[in-house]
N, C-alpha and C positions, 0 to 999 in steps of 0.2 A: 702725624707723630714726628716730633724732630730728633733726629740722632746728634750725640755728642760725642766728642772724643774722649771726654775726661770730666769727672766731677768729684769733688772732695766733700767729704762729710766727717766732722769731728765726732770721735765717740766719747772723749774726755777732753775738758779744758785744761785740766791740772796736769802736771808732769813731774816726774822724779828727778828730773836734770835741771841745771841752772845754766842757759846758754845766753850770753849777753846779746841784746839787739835781736832776741828771737822774732821772726815776723809774725808768729802766733800769739807772742807776748805771754808766752807759759811761764816765763821766770819771774813774772810778776805776781804768781801765785793767785791767780784769779779763781782757781777751783772752779768745781762743778763738774757734772756729768750730763751727758744727754741721755734722758730715760729711753726704755723700750717703746713706751706710749708715744713719746716725741718723735722717735724714729720712724715708728708706724705711720704716725699722722703725716709728717713731712713725705714719705714715700707716696701714700695715698694721694696728697696733693698733686704730685708731680709726675707719676708713673704712667699716667694716661697721655702725657704731652711731651714727655722726654725719655729717650732710651740711650743711657750713655754706654760708650763701649767699655770703658773702665772706671769702676767707682773706688776711689781710695778712701779707706777708713783710717783715721789718725788722730792727732792730737796736737798740743797735749801729748800724752801718753796713753794709748788705748787700752793697753793691757791693765791700766789702773782701774778700769770699769769691771765690777764684780760680774756682770753678766755679759761679758764680751761674746761668748759664744752665742748667746740668744741674740745679741745685737748684729751678729753677722748673718744669722739666720733670718732676721727681720728684714735687712736690706736684701737679701737674696730672694726673699718672697716678693718684695716690691719690684725687683728688677731682675728676674731669672735669667734674662739673655746676658746680662751685664758680667763682665769680668771683675771680681773683687780682689784689691790688694790691700792687705792689712801692713802699715807702715809702723814699725815699732823699733824701740832701742833693744827690747828683747829682755829687760832686767826681770821681767815678771809673768814671763810665759808660763812658767811652772805653777802660777797660781790657778790655772784653770784647766781642770781635769778633762773636760769635754772637748777643748779647743783643737786637739789635734784631729778629732774625729770629725767635727764641724768644718774645719778647714778642707778635708778631704771631700766630705758630702757636697760642699758648696763650691768645690775647685778654686779655693782662693789661695792666692798667691800670698806669700809672706816676703816683705821686704825689711830686711834687717839693717838698721842704720847705725854705722859706728861714728860717734860724735866726737872722738878726740884720739889722739896718738900718744896721750901721756900715759906712762907706765902704769899707774894705779886703774886708769880707765879700761886699757887693754887686758889688764889681769881679770876683770870681770867679764869683759866682752869673750874672752876665750872660753870662759865657764859656760857662756851663752851657746857658743858653737858647739861645746860638748853635748850640751843638752838637745840640741836639734840635729846632730849629725847622723842621726838613724830615721829622721823624718823623709825617708826617700820617695813617699808618696805624694809629698808637699813641694809645690814649685817655691823654691827659695832664692832670693836675690841678696847678695851682699853687697851693701852700698857704701861707699867713701873709702874704700881701699884702706882698711885699718886706721881710719881716722886722719891720715895725713892730707888727703884730698880736701876735707872740709876745713881744715885749719888754713890752708892755703887760698880757699875760694871763698871764705866767709866774709860778707860785708855788712856794713852799718847800715840800717834800715830807719833809725830815727835818732834824736839827741837825748842822752840821759835816761834816767829810770824813774818810775814812780811819778810823784807829783810835779817833778822837773822835767819830764818827758816833753819833747818838742818835735813837730814835723819838721822835714827839710824845706818845705814851701819853696823849692827852687823856681817854681812857676814854669817848668818846662815839661809839661806833661808827656809830649811826644817823646822826648828823651829818656824820660824816666821809665816810661811804657816799654821803649825799646830795650833798655837795661834791665827791666824787672825779671826776675826769676820765676814770679809768681803770676805771671800775665796769662797764662794757659790754666790757671788753677781755679776754675769756676767753682763756687763754694754754695752748698745747701746749709742754711742756718736759719733756725726760728722759722722754718716753713718757706722762706724767701730764697732767692738766687742772688749772690753776691758777685761783684766781678773778681774778687780775690780775698785770700784769708786776711791779710792786713786790714782791709777796710771792713770785713764782716765781723771779725773779733775785737775790733777796737771799742766796740760798744760795750765789752765785758769790763773794761778798765774803770769807769766812773763808779761800778758796783763795789770797787775796792779802795779808790782814791780819787780826790778830785783832779780833773784835767785841766790844763790851762786852756784859755780861750781860743788859743790858735788851733785847736783840734776841732772847733765848732763847726766849720764848714764841711769836716769829713764825718762829724757824727751825724750831721744832717742827712747824709746819704742814706736812702732807704732799699736800695737794691731793687728787685722786682718781684711782686706778689704773684701768687697762683691764679688771681682774678684777672691776670693782664690777657690783652686780645693777642692773637697769633701774630699779628704785624708787630704789636710791643715785644713780644719774645723774640721775634728774629731780629729786630733791631737792636735789642739788648745783646744778643749772642754774637752779633756781627760787629759791633762796636769794639774799636781798639782803644786808643788813647783818649782819655777825657779829663775833665778838670781834677776829680779826685786823684789821678795819678801823681799831680803835684806834690803830695804830701812826702813822696819818697824821693831819694836821690836821683839827680839827672847824670851823676857820674859815680862810678864804683868806688867805694872807699873801702879798701882792705882793713879788716877789724879783727883784734883777738878777742875771740868768743869766751876765752878764759877756761877753767877746769869746770867741766860741766857737773862734777861732783863737789864744787866748793861750797854751795849753800843749797842742798836738796832740800826740797819739801819733805816734811815728815809724813809718810804715807803708809 
């Protein structure tokens, strides 16, 4: 059994916010949820081979999943030894009547992310803090220092949006990997392991619009399937920079993510 530090799983691909150059492509309104059946199947494919220390459930925005409490329970059953972290912007925590109970029973930590320091956003964020202020039995992490930190550190991940999107193609994968904020974010998606969220969820985009041919080498990447040998698994997990890292920038480019409330998806 191979132990991991960290594994990410999308609960929902869709998001209620609009952050330019999102590394999960959520602002492109790709939509869609991961069903409970899919989550159970993915867990069964890997839980006899991998034990993550931490499993992050995120998106998109995970609270948009109507069965979020059941989703958490499904992942907990697959990996009862793992620490689960629910990463959310918090806007729809109120939707889930059983959520607080399930978070407590599964010892799940809530990481509440603040995505902007703009006044209209902070007004909504403070309402969320009021909602969770008495969740004393739930481990709670407040991330991004009321939005100021995220604005100062947000970087561009690709050029353009929609059909005009283009990868950086800097052809310096080692530098891109060293710079990458997702290099330790091993991702479980479609029953396969992926090096990072940007390469995993890139394949959602052609379902919404046509990508230019510059993306073809990266769309050809298939990650690692559950039928791999132990040697292939070990090599995959130990591999650092590789050719696909070249789709991302080799130098940090600070970028204005805009107002996350400017063009929200109707949910």
